[in-house]
C-alpha positions as CSV (number, residue, x, y, z in Angstrom):
1,M,0.0,0.0,0.0
2,R,2.7,2.4,0.9
3,S,4.7,1.6,-2.2
4,T,1.6,2.3,-4.4
5,L,1.1,5.6,-2.6
6,K,4.7,6.5,-2.9
7,H,4.7,5.5,-6.6
8,L,1.6,7.8,-7.3
9,L,3.2,10.7,-5.4
10,D,6.5,10.3,-7.3
11,R,4.5,10.2,-10.6
12,I,2.7,13.4,-9.7
13,R,5.9,15.2,-8.6
14,S,7.7,14.1,-11.8
15,V,5.1,15.6,-14.1
16,P,5.1,19.4,-14.1
17,H,1.7,21.0,-13.5
18,P,0.2,22.4,-16.7
19,S,0.1,26.1,-16.9
20,P,-3.3,27.9,-16.9
21,G,-2.9,28.6,-20.6
22,M,-2.4,24.9,-21.2
23,L,-5.4,24.1,-19.1
24,V,-7.5,26.5,-21.2
25,E,-6.1,24.8,-24.4
26,Y,-7.1,21.5,-22.8
27,M,-10.6,22.7,-22.1
28,D,-11.0,24.0,-25.7
29,R,-9.5,20.7,-27.0
30,E,-6.7,22.6,-28.8
31,L,-3.8,20.4,-27.7
32,D,-2.3,17.7,-29.9
33,P,-3.6,14.2,-28.9
34,K,-0.4,13.3,-27.0
35,R,-0.4,16.4,-24.8
36,M,-4.2,16.0,-24.4
37,G,-3.6,12.6,-22.9
38,K,-0.8,13.8,-20.6
39,V,-2.8,16.7,-19.3
40,K,-5.9,14.6,-18.8
41,A,-3.9,12.0,-16.9
42,H,-2.4,14.7,-14.8
43,V,-5.7,16.4,-14.0
44,I,-7.2,13.0,-13.0
45,D,-4.3,12.5,-10.5
46,C,-3.8,16.1,-9.3
47,A,-6.5,17.6,-7.1
48,R,-4.8,21.1,-7.4
49,C,-5.0,21.0,-11.2
50,R,-8.6,19.7,-11.1
51,E,-9.5,22.6,-8.9
52,R,-7.7,25.0,-11.2
53,L,-9.5,23.5,-14.3
54,D,-12.9,23.8,-12.5
55,Q,-12.2,27.5,-11.7
56,L,-11.2,28.2,-15.3
57,Q,-14.4,26.5,-16.6
58,E,-16.5,28.5,-14.1
59,G,-14.8,31.7,-15.2
60,M,-15.3,30.9,-18.9
61,Q,-19.0,30.1,-18.3
62,F,-19.4,33.4,-16.3
63,F,-17.6,35.3,-19.1
64,R,-19.8,33.8,-21.8
65,H,-23.0,34.4,-19.8
66,T,-22.2,38.0,-19.0
67,T,-20.9,39.0,-22.5
68,M,-23.9,37.3,-24.3
69,R,-26.3,39.3,-22.1
70,S,-24.6,42.7,-22.3
71,M,-23.2,42.5,-25.9
72,P,-25.6,41.4,-28.5
73,E,-24.0,40.2,-31.7
74,F,-23.6,43.0,-34.2
75,P,-24.1,41.9,-37.8
76,L,-21.2,43.9,-39.2
77,E,-21.4,42.5,-42.8
78,D,-25.2,43.1,-42.9
79,G,-24.8,46.6,-41.6
80,L,-22.1,47.4,-44.2
81,Q,-24.1,46.0,-47.0
82,R,-27.2,48.1,-46.0
83,L,-25.0,51.2,-45.7
84,Q,-23.5,50.6,-49.2
85,A,-26.9,49.9,-50.7
86,K,-28.3,53.2,-49.1
87,L,-25.3,55.1,-50.5
88,Q,-25.9,53.7,-54.0
89,E,-29.6,54.4,-53.7
90,Q,-29.0,58.0,-52.8
91,A,-26.5,58.4,-55.6
92,T,-28.9,57.0,-58.2
93,D,-32.0,58.7,-56.9
94,R,-30.7,62.1,-57.5
95,V,-27.8,63.0,-59.7
96,R,-26.5,66.2,-58.3
97,P,-25.3,68.9,-60.6
98,P,-21.8,70.3,-60.2
99,V,-21.3,72.8,-57.4
100,E,-22.3,76.1,-58.9
101,S,-21.1,79.0,-56.9
102,E,-17.5,79.9,-56.4
103,K,-18.0,80.2,-52.6
104,Q,-19.6,76.7,-52.4
105,R,-16.8,75.2,-54.5
106,A,-14.2,76.8,-52.2
107,V,-15.9,75.6,-49.0
108,L,-16.5,72.2,-50.4
109,Y,-12.9,71.9,-51.6
110,S,-11.5,72.9,-48.3
111,R,-13.7,70.6,-46.3
112,L,-13.0,67.6,-48.5
113,L,-9.3,68.3,-48.5
114,S,-9.3,68.6,-44.7
115,E,-11.3,65.3,-44.3
116,L,-9.4,63.4,-46.9
117,S,-6.0,64.6,-45.5
118,I,-6.8,62.9,-42.2
119,Y,-7.1,59.5,-43.8
120,V,-4.8,59.5,-46.8
121,G,-2.4,62.4,-46.2
122,H,-2.4,65.9,-47.5
123,R,-0.6,65.3,-50.8
124,T,-2.7,62.3,-51.8
125,A,-5.9,64.3,-50.9
126,I,-4.8,67.2,-53.2
127,Q,-4.0,64.7,-56.0
128,L,-7.4,63.1,-55.6
129,L,-9.2,66.4,-55.7
130,E,-7.3,67.4,-58.8
131,R,-8.2,64.2,-60.5
132,C,-11.9,65.1,-59.7
133,N,-11.4,68.4,-61.4
134,H,-12.2,70.6,-58.4
135,Q,-13.3,73.4,-60.7
136,K,-16.4,71.3,-61.6
137,L,-16.8,69.1,-58.5
138,Q,-19.3,66.4,-59.2
139,R,-20.4,63.9,-56.5
140,D,-20.4,60.9,-58.8
141,R,-17.0,61.6,-60.2
142,F,-15.7,62.3,-56.7
143,S,-17.0,58.9,-55.4
144,E,-15.6,57.1,-58.5
145,V,-12.1,58.5,-58.0
146,V,-11.8,58.7,-54.2
147,E,-13.5,55.5,-53.0
148,P,-11.0,53.0,-54.5
149,V,-8.1,54.9,-52.9
150,V,-9.7,55.3,-49.5
151,T,-10.7,51.6,-49.4
152,S,-7.2,50.5,-50.4
153,F,-5.6,52.7,-47.7
154,L,-8.0,51.7,-44.9
155,G,-9.6,48.5,-46.0
156,K,-13.1,47.8,-47.3
157,H,-15.1,48.3,-44.1
158,A,-13.3,51.4,-42.8
159,G,-13.1,52.8,-46.3
160,M,-16.8,52.6,-46.8
161,T,-17.5,54.2,-43.5
162,I,-15.1,57.1,-44.3
163,M,-16.7,57.5,-47.7
164,A,-20.1,57.7,-46.1
165,N,-18.8,60.4,-43.8
166,I,-17.1,62.3,-46.7
167,L,-20.3,62.2,-48.8
168,R,-22.3,63.5,-45.7
169,I,-19.9,66.4,-45.6
170,W,-20.5,66.9,-49.3
171,D,-24.3,67.0,-48.8
172,R,-24.0,69.4,-45.9
173,T,-21.8,71.7,-47.8
174,Q,-24.3,71.8,-50.7
175,Q,-26.8,73.2,-48.2
176,V,-24.6,76.2,-47.4
177,P,-26.2,79.3,-48.9
178,S,-24.3,80.9,-51.7
């Protein structure tokens, strides 16, 4: 009896305790089969590691329970598709004429330059506005030229968000009295 107990104690002492990270990987079944077996055997023999594993499982359950309650899943892809559809709908609904007055053109140019400079840099913003022919600023031409550059700089999702903001600036500027 003593020899069996001594053998078990020696076995427990010779196997290092798995780290908390390894226990989490064990819980999530992310370890390779050989390590999975070793950790499983250790947890069966070691009360301390079993307790640690139970605490980690309780913590993960609590985390899942609280985050699922407080943070509903946000359908990002769906939201971006609706935003893009709305932007396209607005663009096709009303083709806007070029900005007429010199004052409006100057205000619009400076606002667009300022906003674009934040995201793509001042020089690039100037080049983009020149490609749009800032003397006859047209919303459709502007979107056609600027959108690919902004989305390549910032990625599709961020680029579309920035474009929506820039077009909102465009629309607000059009409402400025001449």
